[in-house]
N, C-alpha and C positions, 0 to 999 in steps of 0.2 A: 505494498499499499504505498502510495507516496503521501511525504511529507510527517507519518510516524505515530506516534501518541504523546500525552504527557498525563503524566498521573493526576489526582488528585490532590495533591502540596503541589507539584509544578503550576498547577493552573490557581490555583487558590493566591501561590506567591506573586504569578503575573496580574492578575486582577486585585489586589491587596485587598481579598475576605477572608476569611477561615475556609477551611479546608472542609468544616462542616456544612457551609452555605455549599460551596460546591458538589458533594453528593447530596443531598437538597432539592437543588437544579436538576442534576442526574436523575434522579425519583419523580420528580415530578415533571420531568420531559422538556424543561427548559431548558437544555445543554445534551446534548447527543451526546454518551458514554458505552464505553462497551466493558462485557465481563469475560475475564481469561481465568476460568476458575473462582478463586474470590478477589481477584484484583480487581479494579475500577481502572479502564482506560478512555479519555480523551484523545480523537480524534483531533488532530491540528487544525484542521477545516472548521471543525463544529466550532472553535471562536470567534469565526465572523457572523458566524448567526445571530449571535449572543446579544442580547439587545435591542434587533430589531422587533418592531411591531409587526407583531399578526398580520396580515393583509387577505389570508387565502379562504375560498368563501366554505371553507371546511369548518375554521375558527368560527363559534358561535358566542362565543365570550364579548369577543373581539366586534363581532357585528352589533351587537347591543348597546357594547360601550356607542360604534359610531353612531347608531343611532341616537340613542343619547343625547351626545354633543352634537346631532344636526335638527333636534328639534329644539323648540323655544323652553326656556325656563318651565312658564304657565304650562305650558301644554301637559298632559298625561300620559304617560308612555303604557302606562299598565296593560290594554289589550291590545299594543300592537306590541307587546315582548310575551304576550298568552302567544297571536298570532305564531310571531317566531320558536313558541316552545312547541306548537303543533306541525308547523313546517317540520321541525326536529324529530319530530317522532316518528311523523309519518317518514322518514328516512331510513 
């Protein structure tokens, strides 16, 4: 594989966060990580996408945030969010 891998400790040092934070990001899917037995490794290319806002249509939470930001503060978004939940359940 081109580029290689980082350990969680190396990533933590690069990003100036704790190793525990890096492991949490991998667990929640915010950062791509691979397991080799009990060892966790982060591909070098995975750091490039870290911190990028989600823009895919499949990202339901990002879509909700976009809708809320687009609506005037006085409008009630409850019905719109219910409709989005229904659409998501149908997929």
